[in-house]
C-alpha positions as semicolon CSV with decimal commas, in nm:
position;residue;x (nm);y (nm);z (nm)
1;X;19,507;6,196;24,380
2;X;19,449;6,172;24,821
3;X;19,181;5,927;24,795
4;X;19,411;5,679;24,588
5;X;19,703;5,698;24,886
6;X;19,410;5,644;25,111
7;X;19,255;5,350;24,950
8;X;19,620;5,211;24,916
9;X;19,664;5,256;25,289
10;X;19,367;5,073;25,395
11;X;19,452;4,805;25,122
12;X;19,810;4,731;25,300
13;X;19,645;4,755;25,673
14;X;19,386;4,528;25,557
15;X;19,616;4,262;25,382
16;X;19,856;4,274;25,646
17;X;19,597;4,212;25,913
18;X;19,449;3,902;25,691
19;X;19,826;3,734;25,662
20;X;19,913;3,778;26,039
21;X;19,553;3,647;26,154
22;X;19,602;3,335;25,932
23;X;19,927;3,279;26,037
24;X;19,818;3,300;26,417
25;X;19,542;3,072;26,306
26;X;19,760;2,798;26,168
27;X;20,012;2,788;26,495
28;X;19,688;2,717;26,696
29;X;19,476;2,442;26,505
30;X;19,365;2,129;26,711
31;X;19,510;1,775;26,657
32;X;19,285;1,615;26,378
33;X;19,194;1,357;26,623
34;X;18,990;1,658;26,850
35;X;18,893;1,763;26,471
36;X;18,652;1,540;26,413
37;X;18,454;1,668;26,690
38;X;18,407;2,003;26,565
39;X;18,021;2,131;26,543
40;X;17,897;1,791;26,672
41;X;17,601;1,792;26,898
42;X;17,552;1,518;27,203
43;X;17,256;1,367;27,377
44;X;17,429;1,368;27,684
45;X;17,708;1,271;27,918
46;X;17,574;0,928;27,863
47;X;17,601;0,906;27,442
48;X;17,890;0,705;27,346
49;X;18,057;0,997;27,110
50;X;18,047;1,201;27,399
51;X;18,249;0,969;27,599
52;X;18,521;0,918;27,311
53;X;18,527;1,297;27,301
54;X;18,577;1,333;27,684
55;X;18,818;1,095;27,642
56;X;19,069;1,202;27,347
57;X;19,005;1,566;27,537
58;X;19,169;1,440;27,846
59;X;19,431;1,299;27,648
60;X;19,520;1,547;27,464
61;X;19,518;1,812;27,803
62;X;19,718;1,640;27,983
63;X;19,966;1,586;27,752
64;X;19,973;1,951;27,675
65;X;19,978;2,016;28,064
66;X;20,272;1,837;28,124
67;X;20,462;1,955;27,804
68;X;20,367;2,338;27,935
69;X;20,425;2,315;28,289
70;X;20,579;1,984;28,381
71;X;20,278;1,864;28,562
72;X;20,175;1,482;28,502
73;X;19,839;1,414;28,578
74;X;19,628;1,100;28,520
75;X;19,340;1,147;28,268
76;X;19,144;0,922;28,415
77;X;19,085;1,133;28,765
78;X;18,968;1,439;28,594
79;X;18,731;1,547;28,338
80;X;18,824;1,741;27,990
81;X;18,630;2,019;28,146
82;X;18,827;2,013;28,512
83;X;19,166;2,013;28,303
84;X;19,078;2,269;28,064
85;X;19,006;2,473;28,395
86;X;19,330;2,337;28,609
87;X;19,511;2,431;28,272
88;X;19,361;2,817;28,275
89;X;19,455;2,842;28,648
90;X;19,794;2,696;28,640
91;X;19,866;2,968;28,346
92;X;19,719;3,237;28,622
93;X;19,940;3,067;28,911
94;X;20,235;3,272;29,026
95;X;20,550;3,136;29,051
96;X;20,633;3,080;29,397
97;X;20,275;2,903;29,427
98;X;20,242;2,526;29,469
99;X;20,002;2,379;29,223
100;X;19,878;2,116;29,429
101;X;19,673;2,356;29,615
102;X;19,499;2,431;29,325
103;X;19,436;2,032;29,255
104;X;19,290;1,998;29,562
105;X;18,978;2,228;29,477
106;X;18,874;1,979;29,157
107;X;18,720;1,678;29,266
108;X;18,837;1,328;29,096
109;X;18,567;1,123;28,901
110;X;18,744;0,768;28,945
């Protein structure tokens, strides 16, 4: 009899975990423009598909940084990976710390 209750409780815990993880995954989904590059490999930095991926990533990240932090950045000045690092640093910076100091650490591409 006890084993039935244990199995029922485990089933409820498992079901609630799956439900919670699927709802979290829906909230964090990438836009379809970025999802088009999922699983692709590139031959190098000069690959035309990589260049279009980097451009789409830069536009997406500049928009997201502007929405979250109110900082307007030029997508042509930073690479996609630099923008990912900038966003991570902006999440970790102190509220009284100016963001200009963080931006000086990154070289401008163009």
